[in-house]
N, C-alpha and C positions, 0 to 999 in steps of 0.2 A: 570682293562683292559680287555674289551670288542672286540670282530672285527667279522663280521656278513659277509655272501658271502652265492653264491646260492647253492642249492641240486645238483645242473646243475656242477656244476665246482668241489662239493666235490664224484659226483659219475663218475666223469670221469679222472682226476684229483687227484696228492697228492699235493693238494690245501690245504687240512685237517694240515696235517705235517709241510709245510710251512708254516703256517700261525700260528700255536704252536711257532716254531722259532721265528718269526716275534715277536711274544706276549713275549719272551723271554727279544728278544734284544731291544724289544720296555722298558719293565721294566729295564732293566740295565740301561739302558739312561738317565730312570725317575727319576734312583735311585740315580744317579750323581747329578741330575739337584738338588736333593731336598735335599741332603748330603750338597752340598758344593752352599747351596741358602743362600742368604743375608735376605730371611724372616721375622719371626715371626713365634709363632706358630699358628697356625691354626687346622681348625676341619676335613683340610685331613692329612694332613702333623704333627711334630715337627719342631722346628724352624732348619732351615741353621745350621751348623756349623761358619758359615761368621755371621751371627746376631747379631748384637750387639759390632761388632769390627769395629775399626775405622782405613780407609785401607789408606794405605802408597801409595805414590804414586813416578812411577818410574822417574830411570834419562835415563838423556839424553844422546842422541851417540848413542846407537847401539853395541857398540863394549863391547869389555872384561875387559872394566872399566867400565863400566856400569853395567854391571851381577857382578861384584865385588860389586858393589855403591849400587846393590840393597838386595843383597845376607845378606852387613851387613847393612844394615836400615832394613832388615826385620828380623834379629838378636837381634839387641839391643831392642828390646820390650822382646822379648821370653827372653832373660837373665832376665832381670828387672822384668819379673814376675816367676823369678825359673825356670824356663823349665827345664825338663831335657834334656841327652844324647842322646834319637831317635828321632829322627829328621827325617823327610819325608816329601819333596816337591813335591807339585802338581799343575799341568799345562795342558794345551796341547798341543795338537801332534807339533806343531811347538816350543812351547822357548823350548820342550825337547830336542825335535833336535839342537836347537841353543846350548841346556847346554851342549850337551853333543861333538858338534862338537870342539867348546870355551874350555870343558876344559873333554876331553875325561878319565878324574881320578879324577872329582869329588866326593868332600868325603861323598855326604851321596845320602840316593836313591831319585829318580826321578820321579811318579807316572803318568801315562797321563792319564787324562778324554778328554773326545772330546767337552762333557757340559763344561767347562771352557772358559769367553772369551780370547778374544785373547787380547794379554797383564798383564792378572791377573797369578799372581804366589804366591801358597799358602804354609804356612811352619807350622807343623804339629806337637807337637808333640802326634807317634804313642800312647801309650798307656790316652792321655786324652782323643781320640775318644773311647765311650760306646759305645756298639749295643745288639739288640736282636730283635732275626729273628725268624717268625717259622719256625716247623720241618721240612715241605715240600710245594710247592708249589700246588696251588691246579687249579687244568683247568676243569671248566665244559662244559657240548655241551647241547644244546639243540636246537631243531626244534617247538619249541610251545610258545616260549616267544615273548611279544610286547612290543617294543623298541621302547625309545624315540633317534634318529638318532641326538644326538649333541654331540661334542665330548670334549669340554670344562663345561657346566656348565647343565649334563644332570639332566632334572627334574621328578618328578614325572609324570606320565597320562593325569592323572585329579588331578588338584589341593581341600584343601579343599573348597574354592572359584569356585571350578566349574573351574577351567583355564584348557583349554587343550590343553599338550605341539604338538609341529610339528616341524617336521615331527617324526610322528612313523610308522612305522611298525609291522603288526604278521608276525612271520618269517612264522606259518605255513598258511597262505591266501596266502601268497606268494612267499611260497617252498625256503624259506633259512635256514639257520643254522649258530647259532651264541655259540665261544668260547669267554669262560668269566675266567682270570687269576686273582683270589685271593693270595695275597704273603702278609702273616702279619711281621710288624719291626717295632723297633722304633730305633732313634739313638741321641746322644748328646753331649754335649762337656762338660768334666769334668775338674774343674778346671777354673781360669780366665785365662785371657794373654798366653796360651799354642796353642792357634793358629791366625795366624796372616797373613795378606794378600798384595797383592800389586797389585795395577791396574796404565794400561800409562805403562811395562817397552817395552822400543825401541827396543827388541831386537830381 
């Protein structure tokens, strides 16, 4: 992750400290989005934990019975897959709040991520999640690099075929500063059926 800003802003404010925190916040959100994705493995990231898992359709009604039905619907394939007792549910803030309001003594932990879409509830055996993280986050600072200012698929500045990336900027020439964060990590699901998820919950 890279963020750039002017040298004037860096010299006359606490912008660099603020942007370092922004990098940490964005990295946390991006990591959640990748972990709980339905996408296959790519050159950029491991497969999301939900890849290859068939989603269950939520029950209509939006009441206590709908919540109970959705929980049972997730539990059945998990039980048939031989899942253990270290269960956790993961969902978005709104559905987590609904669970707490409807069932204050809910039997299992409910974790929250803003990256989980509305209507989605995930059941996971905690020991089925395996991960590896680097020992520390690296943040590099430079005022002399040249960057392709494109945040989805940044390219090399000039390809082997002579194609020039656009827009590009020389930090030195334009008086700018860039921070780059690198954090090495990998994750995967261990075992089949130990993660289930439901879409279209009405509560």
